[in-house]
N, C-alpha and C positions, 0 to 999 in steps of 0.2 A: 279389358273385360267389357262385354256388351250386355245391356239390359234389354229385355223384350218390351216391345210397345204393342199397343192395340193394332190389329190388322196384320200381325206377323212380322212387322219390321222392327229392327233394333237400332239403338243409338249407343255410342260409346259412353261409358260412365266417367264423368269428369270430377267426381267427388262433390262435397258440399259447396254450394255457392256462397260467395262472400256477401254478407248483408250490405245493403246500400249505405254509403257513407262511412263504412269501416275503412281504416287505413290499410294500404297495401302491405304485404309482408316484405320485410327488408331483404335485399339481395345479399346472399352470403358470399363473402370473399374467401380467399384461400385460408385454410386452417393453419394454425401455428405449426402443427406437425408437418404439414406439407412444405411450409417455408423452411423449416429446419432441414428437412430432407434435401431440398434443392440446394441449400447452402453447403451441406456436406458434399454433395456431388460436385459442386463447383470447386470446393477446396481440393477434392481428390484429383480432379482434372488438372488443376494448376500444379499440384504436387507432382503428378506424372510428367507434365511438360518440363518442370524444372529438373527432374531426374534424367529425362532424356537429354536435355541440354548439357547437364553435368557429365553424362557419359561421353557425349561427343567431345566435350572439352578435354576429358582425361585421355580419350583415344588419340587426340592430336598432340598432346603434350607428354605422352609417356611412350615407353619402348614397346608396349604391347605384351609384355610378359616374357617368361622363359619357359621353354618346352624341354622336358627331360623324359626320355623313355626308360622305365625301369627294366632291367634284364628279365626276359620271359614274362613280362607283365606283372611281376610280383614286387611288392614293397616290403622292405625290412622295417622294424620299428625305428631304427636310426634314420632311415631315409624318410619315413613319415614325419618324424620330428623335425628334420631339416626342412622339409616342404612346408610344414606348419609355421616354422620360424620365418621362412621366406615370404609366406603369405602375409605375415604381419607388416611387412614393408610395402605390400601392394594393396589389393582390394579385400584382403582378409579371407580369401577363398582359394581352393585348389580345384581345378577342373580335370576330369578324366575324359579322354577322347576315345572314339571308336578304334583308334590305332594303338591302344594300350600305351599311350603317353600321358603325362600329367603336365598341366599348364598352370603357371602362377601368373595371373593377369595383373595389369596395372602397376608394373614396376618401372621406376625411372631408369634411364640408361645407366646411371652409376650403380644403382642397386642391382640391375640385371647382370652387369658385368661382375659384380662382387659375388652374387649368388650362383653364377655359372660355375665358378671354381669350387665353391663350398658344396654344391650339389654333386659335382663330379667326384669330389673326395668322398662323399657319402655312398658312391657306387652307382649313381645314375649315369646313363650313357651321355657323353658330351661331344664325342668325336663323330662328325658326319660320315667318316669312313670306317667306323667301328664295325667289326663283323657281327656284333650283337644286334644291330639294327635289322628289323624284319624277321628275326628268328622267333618262332613260337613253338610250343610243345604241349603235349597232353600232360596229365598228372604223372604218369609213369609209376614205377615202383618207388616206394612201398604203398603209395596211395591207391593203386589200382591192381587188383588181383589178376586181371587179364593181361597186364603189360609184361612183355618179355625182357625189359631192361629198365634200369633207372636212367631215363633219358635226361633228366635235369643234371645228374652227376656227370653223365657223358658229355653233355654240352659244355658244362663248366670246365671239364678236363680238356676238351678240345679247343675252346675259344679263349680260355684263360680268364684272368681277372678283368672284370668290366671297368676297372679303374686304371687304365694304362696312362702313360704320359701323353695325354690328349691335348690338342689345341683347343683350350677352353675359351679362347677369344671368339670362336665361331659358334653359332647356335646349331642345335640338332634339327634334323629334318622333321617335317610335319607328319609324314607317313612313310612306311617302309618303301613304297614305290618311288618316292621322290629322290632316293639315292641312286636311281638307275638300275636297281637290282630287284628282282621279284622276290617275294617272301619265301622262306624255307620253314617247313613245319616238320618237327620231329615227333613221331608217334611210336608208342610201345607195342602196338598191334595193328591189325588190318582195319580196325574200326576208325582210326585216325581222328579221335575226338579233339575238338577245338580247332580243326583245320579251317583256315580262312577261305573265303570265297575267291573265285577267280583263278588266275594262273599261279601255281604254287609248285615249288620243288618239294616233293614228298620224301621224307627220310623215315623209313619204316623199319622197326626192329625185327630181326629174325632170330632163329635159334643159333646162328653162327655169326652174328654181327648186325649190319644194317644194309638195307637196300635203298638206293637213291633213284627216284623216278622223276622224269621231267619230259614233257612233250612226247610221251609214249616210249621213251628210252629208259630202260631199267638196268642198273649195275649194282653188284653186290660187293661189300667191303667187310673185312673181318673185324676191324677195330674202329673206335670212335674218332681217332686222329685221322686215319685215312678217309673215313666218311666225311669229316669236316672239310678236309682239303678238296674232296670231290664236290661237295656242296658249294663251296666258295667258287670253284672254277665253273661250275654249272650256272650259278647265279650271275656271274660276270659275263658268261658267254651267251645267255639267252636275251 
């Protein structure tokens, strides 16, 4: 702020002058509140560094977890309970991936081997060669009024129990494409809800069965079993 002076000139206002001989005002140091705030920040930084070091140590000393794809991306109550029990031996959490698999992280090698068998018994896919890997579907009947078929029932009838005598000593693949086969999506109508992106074998329900489409080639089949065999041959051949 400026104050006017005689002659039209102005000078800055510096406030009241200190009387001659008066002691100077003490220089204020950091407030106690600011000191406490800086101490908290320092503790938080040290805590984050310790957590990062702990994670690196666990990553090098553990098996990295167990990956299990649930059939059609759906978990039953028994499967969810089995995953929760397995998480108790690891990091206490279960992670869901974009490929509709679930991961139980931070399991020791011994625990990972033990839980592979138990999760496979609960119905999660354990065999890397399982026909269930990479198979997705829409809701189908009775959940969707536009669907022409109960696609989930047809898939279960065609592929069988997802708990075969699998080699549970091997881990499942990370994503459907890792098995060397492109995904297959079963849909109850032409809308193809839930279809994955990219190259996919489309299995679309018709009034007389299913139509299998891949790379511009379309073939019709009357039943779910014939359709499933055609889908398996198409996935292997592409």
